[in-house]
C-alpha positions as a printed NumPy array, in Angstrom:
array([[  9.378,  -4.733,   5.169],
       [ 11.681,  -6.908,   3.067],
       [  9.952,  -9.114,   0.523],
       [ 11.782, -12.394,  -0.193],
       [ 10.593, -14.226,  -3.297],
       [ 12.149, -17.335,  -4.865],
       [ 13.845, -16.568,  -8.224],
       [ 11.651, -19.001, -10.202],
       [  8.362, -17.823,  -8.72 ],
       [  5.105, -18.124, -10.62 ],
       [  1.629, -17.533,  -9.226],
       [ -1.576, -19.461,  -9.776],
       [ -4.077, -17.48 , -11.833],
       [ -6.924, -18.867,  -9.721],
       [ -7.337, -17.053,  -6.439],
       [ -8.605, -18.105,  -3.028],
       [-10.828, -15.865,  -0.886],
       [ -9.287, -15.264,   2.547],
       [-11.867, -12.842,   3.947],
       [-15.109, -11.206,   2.912],
       [-17.953, -12.352,   0.692],
       [-17.793, -11.408,  -2.968],
       [-19.973,  -8.403,  -3.756],
       [-21.425,  -8.14 ,  -0.244],
       [-20.598,  -5.013,   1.745],
       [-21.47 ,  -4.95 ,   5.415],
       [-20.241,  -4.778,   8.975],
       [-20.588,  -8.314,  10.331],
       [-17.594, -10.402,  11.381],
       [-17.467, -12.211,   8.015],
       [-18.156,  -9.23 ,   5.727],
       [-15.989,  -6.272,   4.736],
       [-16.767,  -2.829,   3.351],
       [-14.244,  -1.452,   0.855],
       [-11.141,  -3.159,   2.278],
       [ -8.014,  -1.26 ,   1.281],
       [ -5.076,  -3.319,   2.551],
       [ -4.333,  -6.702,   4.108],
       [ -1.095,  -7.697,   5.813],
       [  0.186, -10.687,   7.746],
       [  1.772, -10.454,  11.172],
       [  3.271, -13.044,  13.524],
       [  1.64 , -16.492,  13.668],
       [  0.043, -15.946,  10.245],
       [ -2.475, -13.511,  11.676],
       [ -4.004, -11.354,   8.958],
       [ -4.989,  -7.73 ,   9.57 ],
       [ -7.315,  -5.866,   7.202],
       [ -7.85 ,  -2.122,   6.865],
       [-11.641,  -2.352,   6.553],
       [-11.996,   1.179,   5.284],
       [-15.7  ,   1.969,   5.197],
       [-16.358,   0.099,   8.446],
       [-13.78 ,   2.302,  10.192],
       [-12.081,  -0.685,  11.76 ],
       [ -9.082,  -2.997,  11.613],
       [-10.183,  -6.613,  11.363],
       [ -8.008,  -9.427,  12.686],
       [ -8.225, -12.938,  11.216],
       [ -6.441, -15.697,  13.148],
       [ -5.323, -19.132,  11.979],
       [ -6.894, -18.99 ,   8.543],
       [-10.358, -18.227,   9.888],
       [-12.675, -16.186,   7.677],
       [-14.332, -14.698,  10.769],
       [-12.707, -11.493,  11.931],
       [-12.621,  -9.586,  15.187],
       [-12.07 ,  -5.848,  15.429],
       [ -8.876,  -4.551,  17.002],
       [-10.088,  -2.771,  20.129],
       [ -9.652,   0.737,  21.509],
       [ -9.443,   2.396,  18.1  ],
       [-11.467,   5.349,  16.809],
       [-10.848,   5.495,  13.079],
       [-12.158,   7.236,   9.987],
       [-11.534,   5.435,   6.703],
       [ -8.297,   3.602,   7.612],
       [ -6.479,   2.683,   4.417],
       [ -3.072,   1.254,   5.295],
       [ -1.408,  -0.582,   8.132],
       [  1.827,  -2.237,   9.202],
       [  2.511,  -4.789,  11.924],
       [  5.888,  -5.581,  13.459],
       [  7.143,  -8.83 ,  14.991],
       [  5.7  ,  -7.862,  18.374],
       [  2.17 ,  -7.386,  17.006],
       [  2.459,  -3.614,  17.274],
       [  0.212,  -2.017,  14.654],
       [  0.72 ,   1.22 ,  12.746],
       [ -2.454,   2.506,  11.089],
       [ -2.913,   5.209,   8.469],
       [ -6.128,   6.813,   9.735],
       [ -6.901,   8.502,   6.444],
       [ -9.801,  10.837,   7.207],
       [ -8.36 ,  11.794,  10.595],
       [ -5.131,  12.777,   8.817],
       [ -2.817,  10.888,  11.137],
       [ -0.876,   7.685,  11.781],
       [ -1.598,   5.735,  14.967],
       [  0.503,   3.21 ,  16.859],
       [ -1.444,   0.463,  18.638],
       [  0.258,  -1.751,  21.224],
       [ -1.8  ,  -3.888,  23.612],
       [ -4.703,  -1.419,  23.502],
       [ -2.455,   1.591,  24.094],
       [ -2.88 ,   4.024,  21.195],
       [ -0.59 ,   6.948,  20.392],
       [ -0.431,   9.399,  17.501],
       [  2.936,   9.03 ,  15.761],
       [  2.349,  11.333,  12.768],
       [ -0.045,  14.196,  12.121],
       [ -3.354,  14.505,  13.9  ],
       [ -3.73 ,  18.257,  13.41 ],
       [ -6.33 ,  18.078,  10.656],
       [ -5.909,  18.353,   6.906],
       [ -3.497,  20.855,   5.427],
       [ -0.439,  21.462,   3.291],
       [  1.993,  22.622,   5.985],
       [  4.451,  19.983,   7.145],
       [  2.789,  19.429,  10.506],
       [ -0.252,  18.16 ,   8.591],
       [ -1.211,  15.757,   5.858],
       [ -4.006,  15.682,   3.33 ],
       [ -5.955,  12.614,   2.236],
       [ -3.39 ,   9.801,   2.143],
       [ -3.829,   6.182,   1.152],
       [ -0.436,   4.612,   1.701],
       [  2.544,   4.681,   4.041],
       [  5.807,   2.825,   4.58 ],
       [  7.475,   2.092,   7.92 ],
       [ 11.232,   1.486,   7.717],
       [ 13.461,  -0.574,  10.029],
       [ 13.958,   2.43 ,  12.335],
       [ 10.197,   3.082,  12.517],
       [ 10.421,   6.234,  10.44 ],
       [  7.094,   6.808,   8.695],
       [  6.856,   7.733,   5.027],
       [  3.389,   8.975,   4.073],
       [  2.279,   9.09 ,   0.454],
       [  0.224,  12.28 ,   0.633],
       [ -2.273,  11.866,  -2.198],
       [ -3.947,  15.258,  -1.77 ],
       [ -0.707,  17.237,  -1.438],
       [  1.028,  15.384,  -4.296],
       [  4.061,  14.567,  -2.17 ],
       [  5.782,  12.011,   0.009],
       [  6.579,  13.236,   3.524],
       [  8.879,  11.67 ,   6.109],
       [  7.847,  11.681,   9.763],
       [ 10.966,  10.693,  11.703],
       [ 10.533,   8.251,  14.582],
       [  9.786,  10.107,  17.788],
       [  8.791,  13.332,  16.019],
       [  5.03 ,  13.162,  15.425],
       [  4.455,  16.901,  15.063],
       [  6.505,  17.735,  11.962],
       [  7.474,  16.056,   8.698],
       [  9.922,  16.812,   5.929],
       [  9.477,  16.673,   2.181],
       [ 11.226,  13.756,   0.458],
       [  9.465,  13.576,  -2.946],
       [  7.204,  15.809,  -5.026],
       [  5.5  ,  18.612,  -3.168],
       [  5.302,  21.218,  -5.92 ],
       [  1.686,  20.703,  -6.882],
       [  0.156,  18.182,  -9.247],
       [  2.034,  17.621, -12.48 ],
       [  3.802,  15.201, -14.774],
       [  7.299,  16.72 , -14.884],
       [ 10.088,  14.791, -13.076],
       [  9.919,  17.047, -10.002],
       [  6.184,  16.48 ,  -9.499],
       [  3.688,  13.796,  -8.597],
       [ -0.023,  13.561,  -9.316],
       [ -1.986,  11.884,  -6.526],
       [  0.64 ,   9.354,  -5.397],
       [ -0.589,   6.134,  -3.836],
       [  1.539,   3.116,  -2.889],
       [  5.18 ,   3.595,  -1.87 ],
       [  8.134,   1.361,  -1.047],
       [ 11.421,   2.48 ,   0.515],
       [ 14.591,   0.388,   0.217],
       [ 17.587,   0.239,   2.562],
       [ 19.284,   3.081,   0.641],
       [ 16.259,   5.323,   1.301],
       [ 15.293,   5.177,  -2.362],
       [ 11.543,   5.646,  -2.668],
       [  9.429,   3.9  ,  -5.3  ],
       [  6.119,   5.67 ,  -5.848],
       [  2.945,   4.545,  -7.602],
       [  2.217,   7.895,  -9.258],
       [ -1.456,   7.137,  -9.735],
       [ -2.742,   9.797, -12.137],
       [  0.507,   9.855, -14.11 ],
       [  0.254,   6.083, -14.735],
       [  3.893,   5.537, -13.82 ],
       [  6.269,   4.346, -11.117],
       [  8.764,   6.969,  -9.994],
       [ 12.098,   6.174,  -8.38 ],
       [ 13.167,   8.962,  -6.039],
       [ 16.706,   8.599,  -4.76 ],
       [ 17.645,   9.893,  -1.299],
       [ 17.999,  13.692,  -1.28 ],
       [ 17.019,  13.944,  -4.969],
       [ 14.897,  16.823,  -6.22 ],
       [ 13.493,  14.928,  -9.213],
       [ 12.236,  11.414,  -9.823],
       [ 13.089,   8.871, -12.509],
       [ 10.373,   6.919, -14.301],
       [ 11.145,   3.195, -13.98 ],
       [  7.806,   1.732, -15.134],
       [  5.027,   3.029, -17.343],
       [  4.915,   6.054, -19.616],
       [  4.204,   9.444, -18.082],
       [  0.551,  10.505, -18.383],
       [ -0.227,   7.69 , -20.85 ],
       [ -2.528,   4.884, -19.73 ],
       [ -3.121,   1.584, -21.45 ],
       [ -2.981,  -2.192, -21.29 ],
       [  0.158,  -2.818, -23.337],
       [  3.01 ,  -4.415, -21.392],
       [  4.937,  -1.123, -21.283],
       [  1.973,   0.889, -19.954],
       [  0.163,   1.139, -16.635],
       [ -3.376,   2.226, -15.816],
       [ -3.804,   3.733, -12.349],
       [ -1.143,   1.808, -10.401],
       [ -1.954,   1.609,  -6.69 ],
       [  0.823,  -0.438,  -5.065],
       [  4.521,  -1.029,  -5.692],
       [  6.724,  -3.58 ,  -3.886],
       [ 10.435,  -4.246,  -4.31 ],
       [ 11.97 ,  -7.695,  -3.69 ],
       [ 15.468,  -8.99 ,  -2.973],
       [ 16.12 ,  -9.554,  -6.701],
       [ 15.479,  -5.84 ,  -7.357],
       [ 12.235,  -6.69 ,  -9.132],
       [  9.292,  -4.324,  -8.868],
       [  5.809,  -5.768,  -8.389],
       [  3.065,  -3.353,  -9.395],
       [ -0.655,  -3.631,  -8.75 ],
       [ -1.94 ,  -2.143, -12.002],
       [ -5.482,  -1.546, -10.805],
       [ -7.084,  -0.24 , -13.978],
       [ -5.869,  -3.306, -15.86 ],
       [ -6.743,  -5.752, -13.045],
       [ -3.277,  -7.247, -13.152],
       [ -0.001,  -7.502, -11.254],
       [  3.141,  -6.818, -13.231],
       [  6.777,  -7.622, -12.512],
       [  9.415,  -5.245, -13.857],
       [ 13.084,  -6.232, -13.79 ],
       [ 15.733,  -3.502, -13.371],
       [ 16.157,  -1.427, -16.512],
       [ 13.22 ,  -3.053, -18.307],
       [ 11.132,  -1.151, -20.833],
       [  8.084,  -3.347, -20.268],
       [  6.544,  -5.452, -17.53 ],
       [  5.624,  -9.115, -17.342],
       [  2.126,  -9.894, -16.133],
       [  2.39 , -12.464, -13.348],
       [ -1.273, -12.34 , -12.281],
       [ -4.33 , -11.14 , -14.19 ],
       [ -7.946, -11.519, -13.158],
       [-10.884,  -9.832, -14.838],
       [-12.977, -10.606, -11.763],
       [-11.019,  -8.138,  -9.618],
       [-12.717,  -4.776,  -9.136],
       [-10.756,  -1.702,  -8.037],
       [ -7.96 ,  -3.676,  -6.355],
       [ -6.046,  -1.399,  -4.004],
       [ -3.51 ,  -3.115,  -1.747],
       [ -0.927,  -5.744,  -2.698],
       [  1.21 ,  -7.635,  -0.229],
       [  3.004, -10.943,   0.136],
       [  2.628, -13.395,   2.984],
       [  5.633, -15.185,   4.484],
       [  5.474, -17.883,   1.779],
       [  5.357, -15.414,  -1.105],
       [  1.668, -15.801,  -1.913],
       [  0.201, -12.583,  -3.294],
       [ -2.448, -10.991,  -1.081],
       [ -4.763,  -8.467,  -2.753],
       [ -7.377,  -6.188,  -1.214],
       [-10.003,  -6.473,  -3.943],
       [-11.828,  -3.397,  -2.731],
       [-15.02 ,  -3.132,  -4.761],
       [-15.479,  -6.915,  -4.664],
       [-15.451,  -6.606,  -0.842],
       [-12.885,  -9.332,  -0.269],
       [ -9.269, -10.256,   0.379],
       [ -7.891, -12.766,  -2.112],
       [ -4.694, -14.8  ,  -2.404],
       [ -2.781, -16.019,  -5.455],
       [ -0.657, -19.044,  -4.524],
       [  3.057, -19.12 ,  -5.348],
       [  4.987, -21.994,  -6.917],
       [  8.791, -22.125,  -6.952]])
């Protein structure tokens, strides 16, 4: 999941609707219901975690008409990943598991034993990250932790960040949402209720705040307000979907404030941020019931 962005990138402040109809929730092929994440796979096919419709919608060739991925029984899916072979990984939030879908063959690759705090289980979770070895990192919102489910071991996870209850000290998280893991196994965590981004180095027992101010929300450039997604690019820049401020910020390494690269007052509870292969920003604008794109210029 490497994001490659040109060094001079700017994004158009006017968005384009890729899927859904603004303000209309429903279950038809052109309408979404609380979409949580959109990603692009091979051949520019877009997949949407259509949360409240309990389905994954597939949009091919720029069409705004979706078709449901078949042979799935889901409950509030909130995140997904697709590899170069069109194999899907789905965070099936209210079934407390991660599924692998390949040509209609579905297997459980993490969890599936109900909600709980033991390491064979997960609580309500809204985000995951799949690394190059297909290890699964789950941002466990309800357990205030990030857990690693190693590839091939679906029945047990290990703690890699947080896990000591909700809190704002460096060893704790408070309802973490989006996560990103780099090649050094450093985890970047959108620590939602603490209004900060935590950097958790491999094998560390505490995190380091790299964006925002702990437990302080606001709209100043150095503050965040319920961040939901964090992405890291090849320039070591962090891109943060700052949902409460309806903006996307870019933080350079060591910065004490962020630069707003996209802001739109018409977004409503945006949840998922991604980039397509060209570097356009793709946002799941959840309460507006749509997927939108902000075009890149280099």
